N, C-alpha and C positions, 0 to 999 in steps of 0.2 A: 808828726802831729795828727791827731784825730779830732775832727769836728763833731761835737755832740750837741745837737740843738744849736744854741748860740755860743757855746763854750768851745774854746780851742784848748785841747789837752796835749801838752808837749813837755816832756816825753809821755807816751801813753801808759803811764804807770802811776798808781795812786794807792793810798791806804784804804782799806775797807773801814766802814763805820764800826768802831770798836772802842773798848775801854781805854786804849792808849791814845785816843784823840778826844779826851774828855775836857781838858782845861786849857787855859791860855798858853802856858808854857809849851804844852804838847802841840797845840795848833801852830804856835809860832815856829817851833822846830820843823814841823812838816812843811810849813810855808817857805821857810828858808832853805830847805833841802833842795839841791839842784837836780835830784833824781826823781822828784815827784812832779807830775804834770798838773795835779790838782790836790786839794785838801778836802777830805770828807770828815765831817764832825761825827762824834758819837750821837746816837739817836736821841733827839730832844723832844720833850713834850711841853705843854703850856706850863704845868705846875712842877715838873720834875718828878723823877721816880724815887720812891722811898728805898734807898740803898742801905744795906747793913752788912755786918760781918759775914753773913752767909753768901754774899755775892762776891765771888773771887774767881781766880783762875789757877790751874795747875798745869805744869809742863811735863810731858813724859820724858823718861830717861833714855828710852830705846829709839826714839825717832823725834822729828820736829813736829810733835802733835800736842795740842792743847785741849783741855776740858775746862769750860767756864760755866759759871752759874750766874753771870751778870744779867741784869735786865737793861732797862734804858738808862740814860744819863740822870744822875741826881740833880744836874743843873738845869734850870729853866731855859726855855727857848730864848727869852729876853736876854739871858746872860750870854748865850752864844752870839746873838746879834750884836751885843755890846763888844764882845771880844773881837769878832770879825771886823766890826767898824774900826776898832782900835788898830788892828793889824794892817788893814788896808789903808787907813789914813796915814799911818807911819810910813808904809811902803811908798805911798804917793810922794811923800816929802823927802825921801831918801834916794840919793843917786844910786844907780845901778841895782835897784831893788827889783824883785820879781813881781811888780805890782799887777801884772796881767794874769798871774796865776789864779785860776778859779777856786772859789770855795763852793762846796756842795754841802748843804745843810741836811743831815739825815733827820727825818721827822716821822712821827706816827700819830695816828688818831683813829678811833673807831666810830666817832660821831661826826656828822657833817658840820655841825656848829663849831666843833673844835678845829676841824680842818680849815674851815673858813677863817677862823681867828689866826691860825698858824700862817696861812698863806697871806693874809692881809698884813701881818706883822713883817713878814719877809719882803713883801712887795713894797711896803712903806720904806724900808731901808734901801732897797734897790733903786727906788725913785729919787733918793736924796742927792745923788751925784753919780757921774759916769763911772767912777772907780768902784762903786757898789753894784753896778749892773752885771759884773762878772760873778754872780752868785746864782747857783742852781739849787734844786731841792731833790732829795731822794726819799721816797716813801718806803719805809721799812715795813714789810708785811710778814716778817719771818723770824722774829725772836722766839726761841723755844723755851725761854726761862721765865715767862710771866705766869705766876701762879694763878690757876683757874682760867687761863685764857690760852687757847691754842693759837699757833701762828695763823694769822688771817689769810695768808697766801695759800693755805690748803683748802680754803673754800672760796676760790677766787671770784666766783660770780657774786658772792655776798658783798664784795668790795665796790660794786658799781656805784652806789650813792656817793662814797668818798672819792672814788676815781672821777666821778662827774664834777666834783668841786675843783679838782686839779685841772680837769679838761677845760672847765669854764674859765679858770684863771689864765690858762694858756691862750684861750680864744680872745680874752681881753688884752693879753700882752704876750704875743708869740715869741718874745725874746726870753721868756722864762723857760729854762731847761728843766725838764722833769724826768726823773728816773724812778725805777722800782727795784727794791732789793727783795729777792725772792728766796723762799726756802728751798731746800733740796727736794726735788721730785724723783719718784722712783718708778713710774710707769707712764706710758705714752699718753693716756687720756688726760693726765694732769697738764702736760705741756700744751695739748690741744685746747684745753679749757682756757688757759691763759690767752692763747691767740684768739680764740673765739670771743672772749670777753673784750679784749683790746680792739678787735674789729668793730665792736658795737659802740665804742666811744666815738662820738661824731667829731669830724674835723670841721674846720672853718668852712663857711659856705663858699668862699672864694676858691678854696682848694678843691671843693667838690665840683665847682663849675669849670675850672680850668684844667682839672685832671692832675694837678701837681701832687696831690695826696700827701700833705704834711700831717703827721700824726701828733697828738698832744704829748704822748710819751716818747721821749728821745732815746732812752736806753733801759735795758734790764741788767741788773747785777746779780749773777748767780755763781755760787750759792752762799747763803748764810750757813751757820753751824747746823749740824744734825743733832736733834734733841734726843732725850731719853737715853743718853750714853753714860756709862759708868766706868771709872777706873779706881783701882785700889791704891792705897798709899805707897806700896812697894813699887808701883809702876811709874811714880812721878817724883819730882824733886821736892824734898823738904816737907812732905805732908805729915801732919801730926794728928789728924782726925781719922776715924774709922774708914773713911772714903777719901778719895783725892780732893773732893770739894765738900763743904759742909752739908750741902743739900743732897749728897750722894749722886743724883742725876744731874746732868748738865748738857751743854752743847759741845760736841766734839768737832775739832777743826785741825788744820794742818795736814800732815802726810796721810793720816788715816782717812781723811775726807777726800783726798785728791782724785781718786778714780771716779767717785760719784760726781764730783764737781765738773770734771772733764766731760762726763757723760751728759750732764745738764747743759753745758755750753754747746756741745756737739748737737744735742737734740734741738735746741733752739735755733742753732745755725742751719740745720737741715730744714726746719719749718720756714725759716726766712728764705732759703733758696727756692722753696716750693711756692712761695707767694707770687701772685701775678705781678708783672712789672709795673702795673698801675696801682698796686696796693699801697695804702698809706703806711703799712708796716714795713715796707721794703727797706727803708733806711734806718730801721731800728738798730742801735748799736748794742753789742754784747760786751759787758764787763765781766771778765772771768776771775772768780775768787774761789779759793778753797785749796789749801795745800800748795800754795805758791811759795815754796820754801827754798828755791834755788833758781838760778838763771835757766837751767834746763826745764824746770817745772813751768816757768813763765813762758818758755817757748812752746811747751806742750799745750798750754792754754791757747796760744795763738793758732797752733795747728788745729785745735779743736773748733776754732771759730771766733775766739775773742779778739776784738779790736783793741781793747784796753785791759790791762791786768792789774788786779788789786791784791793786797796782802794784809793779813792781820796777825797770824801766829808768829811768823818770822819777825814782823815789826815789833810784836810784844816782847820777844826775846832779845832782839838786837837794837831796838831803837831805830832811828832813821837810817842807820848804817845798812839796814835791811834792803833799802832801795838801791844802794850802791851794789850790794850783792846781786840783786835781781837784774841789775843792768849789766852784769857780767864783768864788772871792774874789780871784783875781789876774788 
């Protein structure tokens, strides 16, 4: 078991926010799976993302690699809240159900007003009953497939106003577990900028006074897909367009991303090691995602410094059986 904020994740294995965690049936399957310690939704917005036929995924034939052109979920945040309420309510009334398994709602916003509305809606559900308290949020800063919009995590200091909204929500209720999903970084200054920005997020006054140093952000998930990648149809299964995905360019994940993802986890782990023992960031948890396509790959993530391991590409190909594979039981 790994404790992340107020959430207990056991086993320390979960799905990454992805297209295969989009609807009620998919979320229910993840919740019912004994090999997942938490369920992460696809990234939700207030109004939903305008998805069309150009948003899809292709799987490579030569390795467990995927290329996707997906954006955020077409379903509104309110729909995810309704689905989660339904799943948890049913679990509470069913004997031997995994009712303690956390849900983590992946969210995104560029404006503070939108983030306020998102957080208020989630907190309203969490306040309804104890069974809903086991819900956290993950701020997605890293989707590479939003036309005309670069992943916000590449200009991390610009996120401060939105991060402040999340930090304020945590100060008002420090049972709210908050994570960040980050893009793949490729040089040291990018990692340092993330840490410098997070240090600037104020903790609660009581934490400052007694030196306990609790930080509003409980974890970072790294990494999301690497954008501007291209595969041709002969490299993937069943493509009938000039390129593997209709948009030509998309986000690459799976085996191809694995070395870079390991490097990101390792770099953040080294920065955490270097933090002073009184630093509020010292207890930041790393969720390792990217090319976790086998039990051996999951173990490499742990060796690099991840406390929790996440999967998307293998999950997309295998369904929830992927988590049994990653547990080493297949």
